[in-house]
Backbone bond lengths (Angstrom), bond angles and torsions (degrees), N, CA, C in turn:
res aa  C-N    CA-C-N  psi(-1)  N-CA   C-N-CA  omega(-1)  CA-C   N-CA-C  phi
1 M - - - 1.463 - - 1.518 109.34 -
2 S 1.317 117.82 130.17 1.455 122.56 178.57 1.518 109.80 -89.36
3 P 1.327 117.54 147.23 1.455 120.00 178.60 1.515 111.10 -69.05
4 V 1.326 116.13 141.26 1.458 121.03 176.02 1.516 107.27 -93.91
5 R 1.316 115.91 112.06 1.447 120.37 -175.74 1.519 110.78 -84.18
6 G 1.304 115.93 159.11 1.444 121.45 -176.70 1.517 112.75 -101.90
7 P 1.340 116.26 -164.25 1.462 121.15 -173.90 1.524 114.88 -90.59
8 V 1.322 118.45 0.09 1.463 119.75 -171.32 1.524 112.63 -67.40
9 V 1.321 117.26 -47.19 1.466 119.61 -176.95 1.532 111.80 -59.62
10 P 1.349 119.78 -50.67 1.466 117.78 178.25 1.530 112.96 -61.87
11 R 1.335 118.23 -33.81 1.461 119.82 177.75 1.527 110.69 -66.32
12 R 1.330 117.32 -41.47 1.467 120.10 -179.88 1.520 110.91 -68.40
13 R 1.334 117.30 -38.97 1.462 120.11 178.31 1.528 110.55 -64.77
14 L 1.329 115.75 -44.13 1.456 120.13 178.29 1.521 110.30 -60.98
15 G 1.323 116.51 -46.24 1.461 120.44 -179.50 1.512 113.05 -60.44
16 A 1.331 116.48 -41.65 1.465 120.20 179.60 1.526 110.87 -63.25
17 E 1.327 116.40 -39.89 1.468 119.88 178.99 1.520 111.05 -67.36
18 L 1.321 117.48 -43.26 1.461 120.70 179.69 1.531 111.10 -64.09
19 R 1.309 116.51 -38.82 1.468 119.95 178.23 1.528 110.83 -65.20
20 A 1.360 116.19 -42.32 1.464 120.34 178.93 1.528 111.06 -64.16
21 L 1.334 116.84 -40.36 1.461 120.74 179.35 1.532 111.02 -64.61
22 R 1.326 116.51 -40.10 1.472 119.50 179.09 1.525 110.21 -65.58
23 D 1.337 116.34 -41.86 1.463 119.62 178.56 1.528 110.80 -61.65
24 Q 1.338 115.73 -42.41 1.469 119.86 179.52 1.528 111.37 -63.02
25 A 1.327 115.14 -32.31 1.466 119.58 179.69 1.530 111.96 -80.48
26 G 1.330 117.22 -7.23 1.451 121.67 178.91 1.508 113.88 69.22
27 L 1.326 116.26 33.76 1.462 121.20 -177.37 1.526 111.13 -113.32
28 T 1.316 115.90 151.04 1.464 120.65 172.69 1.522 108.73 -92.16
29 I 1.327 115.54 163.86 1.463 119.94 176.79 1.530 110.08 -59.98
30 E 1.315 116.18 -39.84 1.461 120.59 -178.82 1.536 111.20 -63.00
31 E 1.333 116.44 -40.78 1.460 120.23 179.95 1.527 111.42 -65.64
32 V 1.335 115.74 -42.19 1.467 120.11 179.50 1.526 110.04 -64.31
33 A 1.318 116.74 -45.80 1.468 120.57 -179.22 1.524 110.87 -60.90
34 K 1.324 117.47 -40.36 1.466 120.78 -179.67 1.525 111.21 -65.88
35 E 1.339 116.44 -43.28 1.465 120.12 -178.70 1.521 111.68 -65.93
36 L 1.325 116.85 -37.44 1.470 120.47 -177.52 1.518 112.19 -91.41
37 E 1.339 116.35 0.88 1.465 122.05 178.25 1.532 111.50 55.70
38 C 1.320 114.76 49.35 1.467 120.71 175.19 1.523 108.07 -134.09
39 S 1.310 116.17 174.42 1.461 119.93 -177.62 1.528 111.41 -77.85
40 V 1.324 114.91 152.56 1.468 120.63 175.64 1.526 110.21 -61.49
41 S 1.338 116.10 -37.14 1.463 119.76 -178.23 1.522 111.58 -64.34
42 K 1.338 117.83 -33.32 1.466 119.99 179.38 1.528 110.49 -63.71
43 V 1.327 116.52 -46.72 1.461 120.50 179.53 1.530 110.03 -64.61
44 S 1.325 116.10 -42.22 1.462 120.59 -179.32 1.520 111.77 -63.06
45 R 1.329 116.98 -44.39 1.459 120.55 -178.39 1.526 111.21 -67.36
46 L 1.323 117.44 -34.36 1.458 119.66 175.53 1.523 110.68 -64.02
47 E 1.334 116.50 -42.02 1.455 120.61 -177.08 1.522 112.37 -71.45
48 T 1.304 117.05 -27.39 1.467 119.87 179.44 1.523 112.87 -94.24
49 G 1.338 116.71 0.53 1.458 120.15 177.09 1.507 114.02 74.81
50 Q 1.328 117.82 16.97 1.460 120.73 -177.73 1.526 113.20 -94.67
51 G 1.309 116.18 -24.39 1.454 118.93 -178.76 1.517 111.88 -92.22
52 I 1.328 115.96 155.68 1.469 120.68 174.47 1.533 107.12 -77.96
53 P 1.327 118.49 115.60 1.470 119.84 -174.97 1.521 112.74 -70.76
54 K 1.324 115.40 143.36 1.459 121.56 175.40 1.516 108.53 -115.10
55 G 1.340 115.46 137.98 1.449 120.40 -175.03 1.514 113.52 -56.12
56 R 1.340 116.78 -42.61 1.464 119.91 -177.28 1.524 110.78 -64.21
57 D 1.341 117.59 -41.94 1.462 120.78 179.81 1.522 111.01 -61.47
58 V 1.326 116.67 -44.86 1.465 120.11 -177.58 1.524 110.57 -68.66
59 R 1.332 117.41 -40.08 1.475 119.55 177.30 1.525 111.00 -61.94
60 D 1.336 116.85 -40.31 1.465 120.10 178.04 1.528 110.73 -62.43
61 L 1.327 116.38 -40.70 1.465 119.83 179.65 1.525 110.83 -66.51
62 L 1.321 116.92 -42.77 1.467 120.14 179.76 1.525 110.71 -63.43
63 D 1.332 116.75 -38.79 1.459 119.98 177.30 1.531 110.68 -63.99
64 R 1.335 115.05 -43.26 1.477 118.56 -179.88 1.516 111.37 -64.28
65 Y 1.317 117.95 -34.52 1.462 121.11 -179.40 1.528 112.42 -84.78
66 G 1.329 116.44 0.69 1.450 120.42 175.74 1.513 114.75 72.76
67 V 1.319 117.12 30.36 1.465 121.06 -179.20 1.530 108.89 -82.95
68 T 1.331 117.06 116.14 1.462 121.79 -178.50 1.524 113.27 -114.28
69 D 1.333 116.96 -12.60 1.470 120.84 179.73 1.528 108.58 -65.49
70 Q 1.346 117.09 111.18 1.460 120.12 -173.88 1.515 112.55 -66.98
71 A 1.330 117.37 -37.92 1.464 119.97 179.24 1.532 110.63 -62.86
72 Y 1.329 116.35 -40.12 1.463 121.41 178.75 1.526 110.25 -66.87
73 R 1.329 116.23 -43.40 1.463 120.14 178.19 1.530 110.76 -62.27
74 D 1.332 116.51 -41.00 1.466 120.23 179.69 1.528 110.83 -62.85
75 R 1.342 116.15 -38.97 1.472 119.61 179.76 1.522 110.22 -63.65
76 L 1.325 117.53 -44.71 1.457 120.08 179.61 1.524 111.68 -66.25
77 M 1.330 116.99 -36.99 1.458 119.30 178.69 1.528 111.00 -69.65
78 R 1.319 117.22 -29.29 1.469 119.78 174.35 1.525 109.68 -65.87
79 W 1.329 117.40 -38.79 1.461 120.63 176.32 1.530 110.60 -66.01
80 V 1.323 116.61 -33.25 1.469 119.93 175.71 1.526 109.64 -59.84
81 R 1.330 116.15 -48.79 1.477 119.77 -178.75 1.528 110.73 -63.90
82 D 1.336 116.28 -43.85 1.470 119.27 179.37 1.530 111.06 -64.59
83 G 1.326 116.01 -33.08 1.467 120.17 -178.44 1.507 113.88 -76.73
84 Q 1.327 116.90 -8.35 1.464 120.58 179.41 1.523 112.31 -90.36
85 R 1.327 116.40 -6.20 1.463 118.52 179.35 1.524 111.03 -65.94
86 Q 1.296 115.86 150.35 1.460 120.85 174.65 1.525 108.56 -101.61
87 G 1.310 115.80 130.35 1.456 120.21 178.71 1.521 111.12 -77.57
88 W 1.327 115.56 167.46 1.466 120.55 -179.37 1.527 111.67 -59.86
89 W 1.345 116.61 -27.81 1.463 120.50 -177.98 1.523 112.94 -68.79
90 H 1.335 116.95 -12.01 1.466 119.49 176.44 1.531 110.44 -60.68
91 N 1.334 116.02 -28.51 1.462 119.97 178.73 1.523 112.45 -68.91
92 F 1.339 116.46 -10.03 1.460 120.83 178.83 1.531 111.27 -106.99
93 S 1.325 116.31 20.97 1.461 119.74 -177.74 1.527 112.15 -61.33
94 D 1.329 116.57 -22.38 1.464 119.62 179.66 1.521 111.99 -64.88
95 V 1.335 117.26 -28.43 1.465 119.67 179.55 1.523 112.24 -111.04
96 L 1.322 117.72 -11.02 1.459 120.22 177.58 1.520 111.74 -87.11
97 A 1.337 116.66 -22.12 1.461 119.56 177.72 1.523 109.29 -67.49
98 P 1.325 118.43 139.20 1.467 120.25 -178.28 1.520 112.09 -64.62
99 D 1.304 114.69 143.36 1.461 121.27 177.75 1.524 108.11 -107.64
100 P 1.351 118.66 111.36 1.463 120.75 -177.43 1.522 113.40 -61.68
101 E 1.338 116.48 -18.44 1.463 119.79 179.52 1.526 112.20 -87.97
102 D 1.345 115.96 -5.84 1.461 119.59 -176.72 1.523 109.51 -126.31
103 P 1.340 118.25 89.84 1.461 121.23 -175.86 1.524 113.59 -66.63
104 L 1.326 118.27 -12.55 1.457 120.29 -179.32 1.528 112.26 -90.29
105 L 1.325 117.44 -3.10 1.462 120.25 179.01 1.533 108.46 -91.00
106 P 1.361 117.96 114.64 1.465 119.96 -177.85 1.521 111.62 -53.85
107 D 1.346 116.53 139.15 1.456 119.94 -173.31 1.523 113.44 -88.77
108 N 1.315 118.29 -3.78 1.454 118.65 -178.90 1.531 111.35 -141.35
109 F 1.327 116.47 34.86 1.464 119.03 -176.57 1.526 111.37 -68.55
110 S 1.341 117.09 -24.52 1.457 119.01 178.37 1.518 110.45 -60.25
111 R 1.322 116.83 -32.24 1.467 119.88 177.60 1.527 110.03 -64.81
112 Y 1.329 116.44 -42.23 1.458 118.25 179.32 1.523 111.25 -63.73
113 V 1.314 117.54 -43.47 1.467 120.74 179.57 1.524 110.08 -58.24
114 A 1.330 115.92 -42.54 1.468 119.57 179.49 1.517 111.36 -64.90
115 L 1.327 117.42 -41.63 1.460 120.86 178.45 1.529 111.27 -64.70
116 E 1.309 115.72 -44.05 1.467 120.47 -179.38 1.522 110.91 -61.81
117 Q 1.330 116.77 -36.93 1.454 121.38 -178.84 1.532 111.43 -63.00
118 D 1.333 116.67 -33.43 1.460 120.81 -177.12 1.527 112.69 -96.33
119 A 1.315 117.70 -7.88 1.468 120.51 -179.02 1.526 110.85 -71.24
120 S 1.316 115.89 155.68 1.462 120.93 174.24 1.520 111.19 -100.17
121 E 1.342 116.15 -23.07 1.465 119.25 -177.01 1.522 109.73 -152.72
122 V 1.325 115.89 144.79 1.457 122.39 176.22 1.527 108.49 -127.19
123 H 1.325 116.42 123.68 1.462 122.32 171.59 1.516 106.47 -107.41
124 A 1.316 117.47 119.77 1.460 119.92 -173.49 1.520 111.58 -132.83
125 F 1.332 115.03 145.99 1.454 122.06 173.33 1.517 107.90 -121.41
126 E 1.325 116.23 128.64 1.463 121.90 179.82 1.517 110.18 -126.24
127 I 1.322 115.60 138.23 1.470 120.72 -179.23 1.519 111.94 -103.84
128 T 1.333 117.03 -46.20 1.461 121.17 -168.12 1.517 113.76 -96.60
129 V 1.335 117.12 -42.95 1.458 120.93 -176.30 1.526 109.96 -133.89
130 V 1.306 115.67 167.85 1.456 122.21 176.17 1.531 109.10 -67.66
131 H 1.312 117.28 144.68 1.467 121.49 178.81 1.526 110.25 -60.07
132 G 1.338 116.35 143.24 1.459 121.41 -176.15 1.514 114.40 -55.88
133 L 1.335 118.55 -31.58 1.458 121.25 -178.97 1.525 112.54 -67.84
134 L 1.325 117.08 -17.86 1.465 120.41 -177.12 1.523 112.21 -118.15
135 Q 1.323 117.62 14.94 1.455 121.04 -179.79 1.528 111.45 -84.79
136 T 1.323 115.96 145.57 1.460 120.24 169.01 1.528 108.11 -77.90
137 A 1.315 116.72 165.64 1.458 120.41 -178.81 1.531 111.42 -63.06
138 D 1.331 117.62 -42.73 1.466 120.01 -178.19 1.523 111.37 -68.42
139 Y 1.312 117.15 -38.48 1.462 121.54 177.59 1.527 109.30 -65.43
140 A 1.329 116.62 -44.38 1.463 120.88 179.31 1.525 110.78 -60.96
141 R 1.326 116.40 -41.69 1.464 120.02 -179.58 1.531 110.57 -62.78
142 A 1.316 116.78 -40.42 1.464 120.21 179.38 1.525 110.94 -65.08
143 V 1.321 116.87 -40.91 1.466 120.73 178.83 1.520 110.76 -66.21
144 L 1.322 116.98 -48.06 1.461 121.29 -176.39 1.524 111.79 -67.08
145 T 1.310 117.03 -34.97 1.461 120.33 177.97 1.524 110.68 -62.88
146 T 1.324 116.12 -34.66 1.465 120.51 179.36 1.525 111.66 -75.31
147 L 1.325 116.88 -37.45 1.464 121.00 -174.20 1.519 114.22 -79.20
148 S 1.335 117.44 -28.07 1.457 120.05 -171.35 1.521 111.83 -125.81
149 T 1.329 114.74 155.58 1.464 120.67 175.37 1.529 110.76 -94.44
150 A 1.327 117.49 11.86 1.467 121.57 -179.68 1.522 110.38 -59.96
151 D 1.352 116.44 148.68 1.461 119.47 178.37 1.515 109.89 -72.71
152 S 1.324 116.47 175.74 1.463 120.98 -173.18 1.522 112.12 -62.88
153 D 1.336 117.64 -36.56 1.463 120.30 179.73 1.529 110.78 -65.54
154 A 1.336 116.48 -43.84 1.457 120.34 179.12 1.523 110.73 -66.20
155 T 1.337 116.42 -37.56 1.461 119.64 177.80 1.518 110.71 -63.73
156 D 1.324 116.82 -41.18 1.469 120.64 176.92 1.524 110.82 -59.11
157 R 1.324 116.41 -39.59 1.461 120.85 179.04 1.533 110.65 -66.93
158 L 1.313 116.57 -39.33 1.455 120.42 178.43 1.532 111.13 -65.88
159 V 1.319 115.92 -37.86 1.465 120.05 176.37 1.527 109.52 -64.95
160 E 1.331 116.15 -43.52 1.461 120.26 178.61 1.527 110.87 -60.21
161 L 1.319 115.97 -41.42 1.461 120.31 177.15 1.527 110.85 -61.11
162 R 1.322 116.69 -44.26 1.467 120.55 -179.31 1.521 111.14 -63.58
163 M 1.323 117.39 -39.22 1.459 120.40 178.43 1.530 110.67 -68.58
164 R 1.327 116.59 -36.30 1.464 120.20 179.48 1.536 110.66 -65.60
165 R 1.330 116.40 -36.06 1.462 119.53 177.52 1.524 111.33 -58.82
166 Q 1.302 116.75 -31.08 1.458 120.93 -175.71 1.527 113.32 -73.51
167 D 1.332 117.37 -11.05 1.469 119.88 179.15 1.521 111.57 -56.21
168 R 1.325 117.26 -32.07 1.458 120.41 -177.69 1.521 112.68 -65.06
169 L 1.311 117.09 -18.94 1.462 120.65 179.50 1.516 112.39 -76.00
170 Y 1.326 116.37 -23.29 1.461 119.61 -166.99 1.522 113.78 -118.51
171 V 1.341 117.75 11.86 1.462 119.83 176.03 1.526 109.07 -70.11
172 D 1.318 115.58 153.19 1.467 120.35 -176.30 1.528 112.36 -73.51
173 E 1.323 116.58 -32.72 1.453 120.92 -178.14 1.528 110.38 -115.51
174 D 1.326 115.37 131.34 1.459 121.86 175.07 1.525 113.10 51.89
175 P 1.329 118.95 58.42 1.470 119.87 178.18 1.527 111.15 -71.15
176 L 1.307 115.70 158.45 1.458 121.04 175.16 1.526 108.45 -65.97
177 R 1.325 116.53 132.09 1.467 120.95 177.20 1.532 108.69 -95.34
178 V 1.306 115.56 132.57 1.464 121.21 -178.08 1.520 109.74 -125.48
179 H 1.315 115.79 129.50 1.461 121.95 173.00 1.519 106.44 -120.96
180 L 1.320 116.68 109.03 1.459 122.66 -174.82 1.525 110.75 -109.31
181 I 1.327 115.46 126.30 1.460 121.63 168.42 1.526 106.25 -101.49
182 L 1.318 116.17 118.57 1.465 121.46 -174.72 1.523 109.92 -115.96
183 D 1.316 115.40 119.98 1.464 119.45 177.68 1.525 109.66 -62.62
184 E 1.313 116.39 142.76 1.464 121.03 -177.58 1.528 111.84 -56.02
185 G 1.329 116.78 -31.49 1.453 119.71 -177.94 1.513 113.22 -59.05
186 A 1.334 117.01 -32.37 1.467 120.56 -179.77 1.519 111.58 -66.77
187 L 1.332 117.52 -23.66 1.469 120.97 179.37 1.528 111.44 -78.07
188 H 1.311 116.22 -26.55 1.467 120.35 -176.76 1.527 113.11 -96.97
189 R 1.315 116.62 -18.97 1.471 119.85 -179.91 1.526 108.49 -75.34
190 V 1.309 117.63 114.15 1.463 121.99 -176.28 1.521 109.62 -78.99
191 V 1.316 115.86 114.87 1.461 123.11 -179.45 1.528 108.58 -111.73
192 G 1.333 116.62 117.97 1.456 120.46 176.86 1.520 115.34 80.26
193 G 1.315 117.90 5.53 1.461 120.63 -179.03 1.530 112.27 103.71
194 K 1.330 115.72 165.38 1.464 120.59 -174.44 1.525 113.08 -62.50
195 Q 1.337 117.12 -40.58 1.460 119.02 -176.75 1.527 110.84 -68.69
196 V 1.332 116.13 -41.32 1.470 119.79 177.09 1.525 109.58 -61.68
197 M 1.333 116.20 -41.30 1.454 120.58 -178.77 1.529 111.06 -67.46
198 R 1.318 116.21 -39.50 1.462 119.63 179.37 1.530 110.54 -63.18
199 T 1.328 115.93 -44.62 1.464 119.81 179.07 1.520 111.06 -63.49
200 Q 1.337 116.31 -38.17 1.464 120.41 179.59 1.530 111.35 -64.53
201 L 1.310 117.40 -44.99 1.460 119.84 -178.77 1.529 111.25 -68.21
202 K 1.336 116.84 -35.38 1.464 119.55 174.69 1.514 110.62 -63.80
203 R 1.329 116.52 -36.32 1.470 120.86 176.49 1.534 110.06 -61.17
204 L 1.333 116.85 -41.89 1.458 119.80 178.50 1.526 111.28 -62.05
205 V 1.314 116.31 -42.39 1.466 120.85 179.19 1.523 110.33 -61.68
206 D 1.324 116.46 -43.05 1.474 120.63 179.51 1.525 111.21 -66.62
207 D 1.338 116.15 -44.55 1.461 119.48 -178.51 1.528 111.41 -63.92
208 A 1.319 115.92 -33.42 1.464 119.65 -177.86 1.531 112.06 -64.95
209 Q 1.325 117.52 -15.41 1.463 120.72 178.60 1.529 111.57 -81.12
210 R 1.313 117.27 -13.07 1.457 120.98 -178.40 1.522 109.97 -79.60
211 S 1.333 116.04 143.97 1.459 120.58 -175.43 1.526 112.96 -67.75
212 N 1.323 117.84 -22.07 1.468 120.24 -177.84 1.527 113.36 -97.20
213 I 1.336 117.53 4.95 1.469 120.59 -178.60 1.533 109.61 -127.19
214 T 1.327 115.41 124.80 1.462 122.01 176.14 1.521 108.28 -121.10
215 I 1.331 116.15 128.74 1.464 121.37 179.81 1.517 108.72 -124.39
216 Q 1.323 116.15 126.93 1.462 121.30 175.04 1.526 109.00 -126.47
217 V 1.318 115.45 142.38 1.461 121.60 178.91 1.523 109.43 -100.23
218 L 1.328 115.42 129.96 1.464 121.35 174.09 1.527 107.16 -93.21
219 P 1.333 118.69 107.49 1.473 120.53 -172.88 1.523 113.18 -77.54
220 F 1.333 115.15 157.28 1.457 120.96 176.66 1.527 110.78 -57.61
221 S 1.312 116.81 -31.16 1.455 121.54 -173.16 1.531 113.62 -63.27
222 V 1.346 118.23 -17.51 1.470 118.88 179.48 1.519 111.28 -75.39
223 G 1.330 116.39 -13.61 1.452 119.71 -178.86 1.514 111.84 71.76
224 T 1.320 116.08 -143.96 1.470 119.78 -179.68 1.527 109.63 -70.06
225 H 1.342 115.14 153.87 1.464 119.55 -175.98 1.530 109.17 -148.12
226 P 1.329 118.94 169.23 1.476 121.47 -173.34 1.525 114.94 -62.38
227 A 1.341 117.89 -23.74 1.469 120.21 -175.65 1.522 112.22 -105.14
228 T 1.310 116.73 28.60 1.467 120.78 -179.25 1.526 111.53 -59.83
229 T 1.326 117.04 -25.32 1.469 119.94 -176.79 1.521 113.26 -70.43
230 G 1.348 118.86 -19.74 1.452 118.00 176.87 1.514 115.15 150.60
231 P 1.334 115.74 172.23 1.467 121.56 -177.81 1.522 112.58 -72.46
232 F 1.322 115.75 161.09 1.459 121.64 177.83 1.514 108.86 -162.87
233 G 1.312 115.56 166.93 1.459 120.82 175.75 1.516 110.16 -138.70
234 V 1.331 116.88 142.73 1.458 122.72 174.89 1.522 107.65 -113.45
235 L 1.330 116.85 121.79 1.459 121.80 -179.28 1.520 109.55 -103.68
236 T 1.327 115.70 129.53 1.458 122.61 178.01 1.517 108.94 -111.31
237 F 1.328 116.01 141.73 1.461 120.80 -177.36 1.526 110.24 -113.63
238 P 1.333 116.86 154.64 1.469 120.52 -169.35 1.523 115.38 -68.88
239 G 1.326 119.49 -30.27 1.452 121.20 -176.26 1.517 112.49 -90.09
240 S 1.319 116.40 146.99 1.460 120.32 179.57 1.530 111.50 -66.32
241 D 1.336 116.99 -19.91 1.466 121.08 179.57 1.521 112.96 -82.47
242 D 1.324 116.96 -7.98 1.462 121.31 -174.77 1.523 109.59 -104.51
243 N 1.319 116.72 110.54 1.449 121.23 -176.41 1.528 111.17 -71.65
244 D 1.337 115.34 146.74 1.454 120.69 174.21 1.533 108.52 -66.18
245 L 1.326 115.55 161.78 1.462 118.94 174.68 1.518 109.98 -144.66
246 V 1.312 114.95 161.15 1.464 122.22 179.75 1.522 108.57 -110.76
247 Y 1.332 115.81 136.76 1.464 121.72 178.02 1.522 108.65 -118.14
248 V 1.333 115.16 126.35 1.464 121.51 177.03 1.519 107.44 -125.66
249 E 1.316 116.66 118.49 1.463 121.63 -176.91 1.518 110.67 -83.22
250 G 1.331 115.62 138.48 1.458 120.00 179.34 1.513 111.48 -133.80
251 H 1.326 116.85 161.21 1.463 121.41 -179.30 1.519 111.95 -64.79
252 L 1.315 117.29 -36.60 1.461 120.81 -174.55 1.519 112.30 -111.44
253 G 1.312 116.88 23.01 1.461 120.46 -179.90 1.512 110.70 141.27
254 D 1.301 116.55 153.70 1.454 121.56 -177.36 1.513 110.59 -100.21
255 L 1.335 115.29 153.03 1.456 121.72 -176.78 1.525 109.25 -112.81
256 Y 1.336 116.22 131.03 1.458 122.27 177.66 1.524 107.99 -118.58
257 L 1.320 116.57 121.43 1.463 121.65 -179.52 1.524 108.40 -111.53
258 E 1.331 116.60 121.23 1.461 120.37 -176.09 1.522 113.05 -122.36
259 K 1.327 118.43 -7.82 1.459 120.02 177.42 1.522 109.72 -66.60
260 E 1.324 115.31 140.56 1.465 120.39 -174.71 1.519 112.17 -55.50
261 H 1.324 117.60 -42.90 1.467 120.47 -179.39 1.523 111.45 -62.88
262 D 1.341 116.48 -43.81 1.464 120.50 -178.49 1.516 111.06 -62.92
263 V 1.322 116.30 -43.13 1.464 120.10 179.94 1.521 110.18 -64.39
264 E 1.319 117.32 -41.27 1.466 120.76 -179.23 1.528 111.25 -62.69
265 V 1.327 116.68 -36.84 1.475 120.37 178.08 1.527 110.37 -60.00
266 Y 1.326 116.49 -46.61 1.456 119.92 -178.74 1.526 112.00 -72.76
267 E 1.318 117.22 -33.22 1.466 119.13 176.95 1.528 110.90 -65.68
268 R 1.329 116.59 -39.96 1.472 119.64 176.32 1.521 110.47 -65.54
269 M 1.332 116.05 -39.94 1.454 119.83 178.52 1.531 110.80 -61.46
270 F 1.327 116.30 -42.55 1.465 119.45 179.59 1.527 110.19 -64.00
271 D 1.315 117.31 -42.05 1.469 120.22 178.97 1.529 111.36 -60.58
272 E 1.335 116.62 -37.97 1.465 120.53 177.29 1.525 110.35 -65.04
273 L 1.331 116.83 -40.59 1.461 120.21 178.61 1.528 111.21 -64.79
274 V 1.324 116.62 -37.28 1.470 120.52 176.86 1.524 110.15 -58.24
275 D 1.334 115.82 -45.48 1.464 120.04 -178.24 1.523 112.10 -68.54
276 M 1.319 117.86 -30.14 1.465 121.62 -177.88 1.532 112.26 -83.48
277 S 1.323 116.96 -17.58 1.469 120.76 -174.79 1.520 112.20 -86.89
278 M 1.322 115.49 166.60 1.459 121.06 171.67 1.523 109.30 -63.70
279 T 1.322 116.72 156.40 1.454 119.05 174.20 1.528 108.85 -66.99
280 A 1.332 116.31 167.38 1.464 120.29 179.62 1.526 110.44 -59.38
281 E 1.329 116.93 -41.73 1.468 120.57 -179.22 1.526 110.84 -66.51
282 E 1.323 116.84 -44.44 1.466 120.61 178.21 1.523 110.68 -63.16
283 S 1.316 115.92 -36.71 1.466 120.45 -178.28 1.518 111.60 -66.06
284 V 1.333 117.39 -41.79 1.465 120.55 178.21 1.531 109.98 -60.77
285 A 1.317 116.84 -43.37 1.464 120.57 178.81 1.527 110.70 -64.11
286 F 1.323 116.20 -39.34 1.463 120.94 -179.32 1.526 110.87 -66.70
287 I 1.335 116.65 -43.68 1.465 120.67 179.66 1.536 109.64 -64.60
288 T 1.323 116.82 -41.40 1.468 120.71 178.58 1.522 110.99 -59.36
289 A 1.327 115.77 -42.31 1.466 120.42 179.74 1.519 111.99 -68.49
290 A 1.323 117.18 -23.09 1.465 121.53 -178.64 1.518 113.33 -85.40
291 L 1.345 117.96 -3.92 1.463 120.57 -179.04 1.526 110.37 -57.07
292 P 1.337 117.77 127.97 1.466 120.01 177.98 1.538 110.70 -65.48
293 D 1.307 115.14 152.79 1.472 119.42 175.16 1.530 109.38 -67.12
294 H 1.330 115.48 155.57 1.476 119.85 177.72 1.518 110.00 -61.33
């Protein structure tokens, strides 16, 4: 089974091209928005790949930038059509939409799900809990119940969403590659009870046998380390035109870093954590030894 990719990559490619064309034309976002009689936010969201592109808007922008190459215009319009697709996560809009009564529910997590769906690789560091892509359903439910005030039905939907995200790990062709650095503390913190924790750690041991999943444990013995400030993830995309980005989850909103310098800082930090952690083989043995008693 091949992975079904979403609309994020074509939207980001389209946005990068539109931003480059505007820069070449020597125009600001404000100037373009005024000339086309649209909002500044519309132009900005198109350039950052966050908005759903509309053919008329993109054609107007190409005309304003003086783009006459028909093959080039056709390529961008193809990205417009691809960027209009709705991903499977749209069916979870009932729980992905922000809840003003629940400040702990991230207000833009749907964007992360879409990015993750189109990524080719995820490098992640976790301090407190196991990364969502490798959580069991019971472990995920225990984590989500603690983080959110959502009722049981909404929590069940969030768990279902988290399990659906994991499908990308197990496709036969081009699975998502995950390299997880897990702080030792996450292995000892009992989430959901001993049996839930035992099943979760066994899941990690099993997943570590897969060729597309690498798990390393960062032991207490290393002391302080470069990522003491908190967890993060670096998402890599399959095309050379698609820049990597950094995702940092927060209580009141998530942070996306796409500037080349910012991404390089986190990539270097991850490489340092790799060197400080146990090897993959040592980590599997360590996790096995940490399994709680029945």
